[in-house]
N, C-alpha and C positions, 0 to 999 in steps of 0.2 A: 379715350377708346376710339373715337371717331378719327382722331389724328393718326393713330397707329394704323387703322384700317386704310386710310388714304395713302400712307407711306408704303404699306404692303402692296397695295394695288399698283402704285407707281413703280415699285421695285419689280413687280411681276411683269409689267409692260416693258420695262427696261431690259430685263432678261430675255423676254421674247424677241425684242428688237435685235439683240446681239446673237441670240442662239438660233441661227438658221440651219436648216438641214439641206442636203442635196435634193431631196424630194421637192422642196419648195421652189426650186428653179423651174419646176414643171407645173406650177400652180399659178397661172396668170392672175394678177390682181392681189396676190398675197403680200407683195412688196412692190416698191418702186424699182423698176429695172432700168439700168443705164447701159448704153453702148459706149464703152470706153475707148474703142478704136483698135487699130492694128499696131501692135508693138513690134518694132523692127530692131530693138536695141540689142538683141542677141542673134540676129540673122547672119548666116554664113552664105557667101556667094561662091558657087562652084562653076567654073567654065569661063569662057571669054565673053564678057559683057560689053565689049567694044563693037560687037557685030550687029548692033542695031543702027542701021545706016542713017535713019532720019535724024539721029542726034549726034552723029559723029562718034568720037572717042568718049566713052563714059567711064569714069573712075568711081571708086567707092565714095569719095567725098561728094561727088555730084549726086550719086544715088541717095546719100543721106540727106543732103540739103534740098534737093529738088524733088526726088521721087517719094521719099518717105511722107512728106506733107501732101504731095500730089495724090498718092494712093489713098490717104485718109480723107482728103477733100472729095475725091471721086465717090467714095462710099456714101458721103453725106449728100452729094449733088445728084446722085442717081439711086434714091432709096427704093424705087420699085424693082430695080435690077439687083441691087445689093440689099436684099430683104432680110436683115438680121431679125427684125421683129417677127417675120413669118417663119424663120428658121426655128425659133423657140416658141412659136404659136402664142405670142404675147398680144395683149390688148393695147399696150402702150410701152414704148421704149424711148427713154430720154437720151438724146445725144449729148455726150459730155466728154469730148476728146482732148480737152486742154491739158490734162495731166499726162496722157500718153504722148502728146505732142512734145512736151518738155522732156519726157523720157527718151524719145527718139532723137531729140536734138543733142542729147548727151552721149550718143553712141560713139564708141571708139572705132574709127574707120580702119585703123591698123589691124583690128581683130576681125574684120568682116570677111576677108578672103579665106576660103577653106578648101579642103580636098575631099571631105566626106561629111555626111550628115552627123551632127553631134548626138542625136538620139536623146534629147533632153528627157529626164525622168520627172515624175511628179515632184520629187524633192527639189530638182532644179527649178521647175516652174514655180513652186511655192517660194523659193528664195528670190526669184525675179519679182514676184508679186509683193513680197515683203518690203521691197524698196519703193513701192508705189506710195504716193502721198494722197490718201483718201480721207484726210481729216475733214470732219464735218459732214461726211456722207453716211447715209444709212440705206439699206436696201441691197440689191444684188447687181453687181457689175459684170458685164460680159465683154471679154477681150479676146482677140485672136493674136496669139504670140507666134511670130514667124520664126521658124527654125532654119530653113535652108531654101534657097532658090538654086536649083541645079540645072544649068543650061545644057549640060551634056546629056542628061537622061531623056528628055527634060521633065522635071517634076518639081513641085513645091510641097514642103511639109509645114503645116501649121498646127498649133495647139489651140483648140477651142476650149476656153476657160470661163467658168462662172465663179465669182468670188463674193463672199460676204464683205460688202463695202466698209462695214464698221470695223471688223477684226482682221480683214485681209486673208481670211481662211479660204483656201481653194475648195469650192463645193463640187464642181464638175470639171473634169479634165479629160479631154479626148485628143489624141494625136492623129491627125488625118492627112492624107496625101491627095493631091489633085494635079491635074494637067493644066499647064498654062496654054495660051494660044492667042492668036490675033496679031495685028500689026502694031509695031512700036513697043518700046520697053514698058511704058506705063500700062497699056492695054493687055500686053502679053502676060504679065504677072498678075494683074487684076483679075484676069480670067480664071486663075486658080481659085481665088476667093469666091468668085461667082459659082464655080463648079462645086465647091464645098457646100455652099448654100443650097444649090440646086439638088445635090445628092442628099443633103441633110433634110430638106423638106420631103423628099421622096422616101428615105429609109433611115438615115441616121437618127432623126429625132425619135422615131418609134423605138429603136433599140436602146437609145440613151435613156428614154423615159422608163422603159422596162428595167433597165439596169439600176437606176438611181432611186426608183420608187418601190423597190421590193419590200 
């Protein structure tokens, strides 16, 4: 009888670990939260990206190999500015971008140039997340999936996503737009991420919490 009780308790905890709800993204301390990084593997570039004079001519391959890792490193190196923990009002956020770094390295540069924003749906985002290798992880992962950098507008679209790291289920999905700015290609588009975080701490988080904790 005691053995059966232990098995039932273990099963219950196992189910709880895998059965997360969107509301739990907004409950700091309920799970381990991971910052997974900026996913650029489905990014579309619109406009002339050769016009950043400090770097000369910039092509898609250089953006993939130099700027994808550079943007992710910048987020880690300047945590006070790129405050993802503050965006979700978390007590702790573990940085773990190794998986997204590999995802970005596999980006098809021939598919990066675009003429309009793809407008990725929740189904698209879930299919992207399904390809993630989250083996051995439990808790909640937060990732920004880049959709488009439009130099003509100029604007950037990102998908702010929280996932169940064990099942890869998308728990929270929000498509947001932000203005880039600043000098140099790296800082110019990094400013869009900063502006999402800034606006998120001011207004997005409150509306997201109300939406997902009904």
